C-alpha positions as CSV (number, residue, x, y, z in Angstrom):
1,X,180.7,298.8,138.8
2,X,183.2,300.7,141.0
3,X,180.4,301.2,143.5
4,X,179.9,297.4,143.7
5,X,183.6,296.7,144.2
6,X,183.7,299.3,146.9
7,X,180.8,297.7,148.7
8,X,182.4,294.3,148.5
9,X,185.7,295.6,149.8
10,X,184.0,297.3,152.8
11,X,182.1,294.1,153.6
12,X,185.3,292.0,153.6
13,X,187.0,294.6,155.8
14,X,184.1,294.4,158.3
15,X,184.2,290.6,158.3
16,X,187.9,290.6,158.9
17,X,187.6,293.0,161.8
18,X,184.7,291.0,163.3
19,X,186.7,287.8,163.1
20,X,189.8,289.3,164.8
21,X,187.6,290.8,167.5
22,X,185.9,287.4,168.1
23,X,189.3,285.6,168.4
24,X,190.6,288.2,170.9
25,X,187.4,287.9,172.9
26,X,187.6,284.1,173.0
27,X,191.3,284.2,174.0
28,X,190.5,286.6,176.9
29,X,187.5,284.6,178.0
30,X,189.5,281.4,178.1
31,X,192.9,282.5,179.5
32,X,191.4,285.2,181.7
33,X,189.7,282.5,183.8
34,X,192.8,280.3,184.2
35,X,194.9,280.0,187.4
36,X,198.2,278.3,188.2
37,X,198.1,275.3,190.5
38,X,200.1,276.2,193.7
39,X,202.4,273.8,195.6
40,X,200.3,272.4,198.5
41,X,202.6,269.5,199.6
42,X,203.8,269.8,203.1
43,X,201.0,272.1,204.2
44,X,198.3,271.0,206.7
45,X,194.9,270.1,205.2
46,X,193.2,273.3,206.5
47,X,196.1,275.4,205.2
48,X,196.0,273.8,201.8
49,X,192.2,274.1,201.6
50,X,192.4,277.8,202.4
51,X,195.2,278.3,199.8
52,X,193.1,276.6,197.2
53,X,190.0,278.7,198.0
54,X,192.0,281.9,197.6
55,X,192.6,280.9,193.9
56,X,189.0,279.6,193.5
57,X,190.1,276.0,193.4
58,X,188.8,272.9,195.2
59,X,190.8,270.5,197.4
60,X,189.8,266.8,197.6
61,X,191.7,264.5,199.9
62,X,191.3,261.0,198.3
63,X,194.0,258.8,199.9
64,X,195.8,258.6,203.2
65,X,199.2,256.9,203.7
66,X,201.7,256.4,206.5
67,X,204.9,258.5,206.2
68,X,208.0,258.7,208.4
69,X,208.9,262.1,207.1
70,X,205.7,264.0,206.7
71,X,203.7,264.8,209.9
72,X,200.1,263.5,210.2
73,X,197.5,265.8,208.7
74,X,199.8,267.2,206.1
75,X,199.7,266.6,202.4
76,X,202.1,264.1,200.8
77,X,201.3,264.6,197.1
78,X,198.9,266.4,194.8
79,X,197.5,266.2,191.3
80,X,197.7,268.2,189.0
81,X,201.3,269.1,189.9
82,X,202.3,272.7,190.8
83,X,202.6,275.1,187.9
84,X,199.8,273.6,185.8
85,X,197.4,276.1,184.3
86,X,193.8,275.1,184.8
87,X,190.4,276.8,184.9
88,X,188.9,278.2,188.0
89,X,186.8,275.8,190.2
90,X,189.2,273.0,189.3
91,X,189.6,270.1,191.8
92,X,193.0,269.3,193.2
93,X,193.3,265.7,194.3
94,X,195.7,265.2,197.2
95,X,197.0,262.4,199.5
96,X,197.2,263.1,203.2
97,X,199.9,261.7,205.6
98,X,198.9,259.5,208.6
99,X,202.3,260.0,210.2
100,X,204.7,257.2,211.1
101,X,203.4,253.7,211.3
102,X,202.5,252.8,214.8
103,X,200.3,249.8,214.3
104,X,201.9,246.3,214.4
105,X,201.0,244.3,211.3
106,X,199.3,241.1,212.5
107,X,200.0,237.7,211.1
108,X,197.1,236.3,209.1
109,X,198.9,233.5,207.3
110,X,197.0,230.2,207.6
111,X,193.6,231.9,208.4
112,X,190.6,231.9,206.2
113,X,189.6,235.1,204.3
114,X,186.9,235.9,206.9
115,X,189.2,235.4,209.9
116,X,192.0,237.4,208.2
117,X,189.6,240.3,207.4
118,X,188.4,240.4,211.1
119,X,192.0,240.3,212.4
120,X,193.1,243.1,210.0
121,X,190.2,245.3,210.9
122,X,190.7,244.8,214.7
123,X,194.3,246.1,214.3
124,X,192.9,249.3,212.8
125,X,193.9,248.4,209.3
126,X,192.0,247.8,206.1
127,X,191.9,244.9,203.7
128,X,193.8,245.6,200.5
129,X,194.1,243.5,197.4
130,X,192.8,239.9,197.7
131,X,194.5,237.6,195.2
132,X,193.6,234.0,194.5
133,X,196.2,231.4,193.6
134,X,194.9,229.6,190.5
135,X,194.3,225.8,190.9
136,X,196.9,223.4,189.6
137,X,195.4,221.8,186.4
138,X,197.4,218.7,186.9
139,X,195.5,217.8,190.1
140,X,192.1,216.2,190.1
141,X,189.6,218.5,191.9
142,X,188.2,217.0,195.0
143,X,184.5,216.4,195.4
144,X,184.3,218.8,198.4
145,X,187.2,221.3,197.9
146,X,188.8,222.6,201.1
147,X,188.3,226.3,201.9
148,X,191.0,228.7,200.9
149,X,193.5,230.0,203.4
150,X,195.9,232.9,203.4
151,X,199.3,231.7,202.0
152,X,201.1,235.1,202.0
153,X,200.5,238.7,203.0
154,X,202.0,242.1,202.3
155,X,203.4,243.8,204.3
156,X,204.8,240.9,206.3
157,X,203.9,240.6,210.0
158,X,205.5,243.1,212.3
159,X,207.0,244.9,209.3
160,X,206.9,248.5,208.3
161,X,204.1,249.8,206.1
162,X,203.5,253.0,204.2
163,X,199.7,252.3,203.8
164,X,197.0,251.1,206.2
165,X,196.1,248.3,203.8
166,X,197.1,244.7,204.1
167,X,197.0,242.6,200.9
168,X,196.6,238.8,201.1
169,X,197.1,235.8,198.8
170,X,194.5,233.0,199.1
171,X,195.1,229.5,198.0
172,X,194.0,225.9,198.8
173,X,194.8,224.5,202.2
174,X,198.1,222.7,201.8
175,X,197.6,220.6,205.0
176,X,197.6,216.8,204.4
177,X,194.4,214.9,204.4
178,X,193.5,213.2,207.7
179,X,194.9,209.7,208.0
180,X,192.3,207.1,208.7
181,X,193.2,204.8,211.7
182,X,192.0,201.2,211.2
183,X,190.2,199.8,214.1
184,X,191.4,196.4,215.4
185,X,189.3,193.4,214.4
186,X,187.2,191.8,217.1
187,X,188.7,188.5,216.2
188,X,192.1,189.1,217.8
189,X,194.8,186.6,218.4
190,X,194.8,185.0,221.8
191,X,197.0,186.5,224.4
192,X,200.0,184.3,225.0
193,X,200.6,182.7,228.3
194,X,203.5,184.5,230.1
195,X,204.4,181.3,231.8
196,X,205.3,179.7,228.5
197,X,208.3,181.6,227.1
198,X,208.2,181.7,223.4
199,X,211.1,180.1,221.6
200,X,213.1,182.6,219.6
201,X,212.8,182.2,215.9
202,X,216.0,181.5,214.1
203,X,216.8,182.2,210.5
204,X,219.1,180.3,208.3
205,X,222.0,182.4,207.1
206,X,221.3,181.3,203.6
207,X,217.7,182.7,203.8
208,X,218.5,186.0,205.6
209,X,217.9,189.0,203.3
210,X,220.8,191.4,203.1
211,X,220.2,194.7,205.0
212,X,220.8,197.8,203.0
213,X,220.9,201.3,204.5
214,X,219.8,204.2,202.3
215,X,221.7,207.4,202.6
216,X,219.7,210.5,202.9
217,X,219.6,212.5,199.7
218,X,221.1,215.9,199.8
219,X,219.0,218.9,198.7
220,X,219.4,219.6,195.1
221,X,221.1,222.8,194.0
222,X,219.1,225.8,193.0
223,X,218.4,225.8,189.3
224,X,218.9,229.0,187.3
225,X,215.7,230.7,186.1
226,X,215.2,233.7,183.8
227,X,212.7,236.1,185.3
228,X,209.5,236.2,183.2
229,X,207.7,239.4,182.3
230,X,204.8,240.0,184.6
231,X,203.9,243.6,184.0
232,X,200.5,244.1,182.3
233,X,199.2,240.7,183.5
234,X,196.6,240.1,186.1
235,X,197.7,239.1,189.6
236,X,196.3,235.6,189.1
237,X,198.2,235.1,185.9
238,X,201.4,236.4,187.4
239,X,201.1,234.1,190.4
240,X,200.5,231.1,188.2
241,X,203.7,231.9,186.2
242,X,205.8,232.4,189.3
243,X,204.5,229.2,190.8
244,X,205.4,227.3,187.6
245,X,208.8,228.9,187.6
246,X,209.6,227.9,191.2
247,X,209.8,231.5,192.4
248,X,208.6,232.9,195.7
249,X,206.2,235.8,196.3
250,X,207.9,238.1,198.9
251,X,205.5,241.0,198.9
252,X,202.5,242.4,197.0
253,X,202.3,246.2,197.1
254,X,199.1,248.1,196.3
255,X,199.4,251.3,194.2
256,X,196.3,253.5,194.0
257,X,195.6,254.6,190.4
258,X,193.8,257.9,189.9
259,X,192.6,259.0,186.5
260,X,194.8,261.6,184.8
261,X,193.5,265.1,184.8
262,X,192.4,266.4,181.4
263,X,194.6,268.9,179.7
264,X,193.7,272.6,180.4
265,X,191.4,274.3,177.9
266,X,193.3,275.7,175.0
267,X,196.2,273.2,175.4
268,X,197.5,271.6,172.2
269,X,198.5,268.4,174.1
270,X,194.9,267.4,174.5
271,X,194.4,267.6,170.7
272,X,197.7,266.0,169.7
273,X,197.8,263.0,172.1
274,X,194.8,261.6,174.0
275,X,195.4,260.4,177.6
276,X,196.4,256.8,178.0
277,X,193.7,254.6,179.7
278,X,194.3,253.9,183.4
279,X,195.3,250.2,184.2
280,X,192.5,248.0,185.5
281,X,192.6,247.1,189.2
282,X,194.6,243.9,189.9
283,X,197.0,244.6,187.0
284,X,200.8,244.1,187.7
285,X,202.5,247.5,187.3
286,X,206.0,246.8,188.5
287,X,208.1,243.7,189.3
288,X,211.4,243.1,191.1
289,X,213.6,241.6,189.8
290,X,212.8,243.0,186.3
291,X,212.0,240.8,183.3
292,X,214.9,238.8,181.7
293,X,217.0,239.0,184.9
294,X,218.9,235.8,185.7
295,X,217.9,234.4,189.1
296,X,217.3,231.0,190.7
297,X,214.5,228.9,191.9
298,X,213.1,230.0,195.3
299,X,214.2,233.6,194.8
300,X,211.9,236.3,196.2
301,X,209.8,238.4,193.9
302,X,208.1,241.7,194.7
303,X,205.0,242.9,192.8
304,X,203.3,246.3,192.6
305,X,199.6,245.9,191.7
306,X,197.1,248.5,190.7
307,X,194.3,249.2,193.1
């Protein structure tokens, strides 16, 4: 009986030693291949790429933006941020600077979508978000609807821009319908003889209608409006709400959305809390003024939309 207990004890000791050795081996295998993300912002693209290769990392330039402070060809931002522990061969996503904005933003308001796209591309820019103003349900749709035209653009003409993208807002053509001119009837009245002067017509004072002059109405005062909440809505829904509230779209800014990097191997954050899903393109991320702010009709509203 003692021999049996001794054998069981030795087997348990061997199993415990094997388990501890396996845990140590796994820890060394996981953490031994990890590196720390360096700070690449401000470096030129070749310098940043060489720095990443020294640590067996990969550099991927995914976006380019105008910047008045960072020279052209240098990195503006990076993801993951510096100091993050990741495995080797990890890809670092970066944004490169295009330098200061030197291209004049053309005016495309009033053009069709095709003409606006051609004008933007001829200026060396790219077409950003294309939003469509929803139709007014109170109006009866025409049998042959007029083509949409550009009602607003962001950034505005000749304005400063931090991205080579121009976003446009399309809507129905607000120009009035052509007025039909009635042709004169062939049976016209005879031309009076100039030798015979017509007698002036006289009206009896009792039958003369009183003449009233209507004073021009002054513009009504701006009505107070509570700023609605637009974040989380699509750009079409937000534009419809702003149109109903009597507010004005001043600018629509694009914000590129990149998926968040997964947590490094061995991190407890990846187990405790899964990453939040990225917003869909065309979703309103920010608004100015913020929701519930007291403003007035005709006030300017700026939106930031996911791209």
